[in-house]
N, C-alpha and C positions, 0 to 999 in steps of 0.2 A: 103600284108601280114596281116592276121587277128591278132588283139591284144588279149592278154590274158585278160580274164574277172576275176575280183577279187570281192569277197563278204566277208565282215567282219561281223561275227555273234557274238553278245554279249551273253555270257552264264549267265549274271546277277550277277556274283560274281567277277567282275573286270577281268575276263578271256575272251578272244576273240578267236574264231576259224576263221582262214583265209582260204578261199577256193579259189583256183586258177585253172581256166580251161586253158588247153593248147591245141591248135589246133594240134600240132605235138605230135607224140608218141616218148618217150625217155626212156632210162633205168634209173631207180632210182639209186642214188649213195649209198643208204643204205636201211634200212627197210622202210623208207619213204623219200621223197625228201626234204621237207622244213617244218620247225617248227618255228612259230613266237611267241615271248613273248612280251607282253606289259609291259613296265617299264618306270618310270620317270628317270632312271639312265642308259641310253644307254652307255655313255662313261665309267662309272664305271664297268658295266658288261663286256665290251670288254676288259678292263684292267685285270679283274679277269680271263677271258678266256685266255688272252695272258700269264699271269703269270702261268697258269696251263699248258701251253705248246701247246695249240691248235692253228691251223692256222687261222689267220684273213683273211677273204675273201674280205671284204669291210670295211674300216675304218668308224667311225661315220660321218654322214653328214646330213644336213638339206635338205629336199626335199618337193616340192609341188606336190602331186599326183593329176594328172588331172582327174577329174570325173565331175559329174553333178555339184557338189559343190567342189571346190578345197580343198584338204585334206592335210594340212601341217603336216609333221612328221619329227622326227629325227630317223635315222635308221643306223644299222650296221649289218654285217653278219660275221659269223665264220663257220668253218667246225667242226662238232661234232665228237665224238669218233668212229662212224661207217660210216662216210662219208656223213652224212646228213648236209644240210645247215640250220644253226640256225640263226634266225633274232631276233634282239632286236629293238623294235620301241616304240616311244613316240609320242602321239598326241600333237601337239603344239597349 
């Protein structure tokens, strides 16, 4: 099975665009499938989302993304208002 390829592109103003290629074709859950926000407050953002009544897809956790250079992050995911997957991540 071919792995997804991920590219992180800095916009230069502390924003990052994450581009994920997927070998399979799937229906998007909303107007777009996945939106990622860089923040140093992953846990706090998930609590705000929870209090607003949105579904938490994945609770905050630390993860080492395996790449040419290991990329340690803290991540969490929720489901947005139109079904999109929203990710909060922090480089560690």
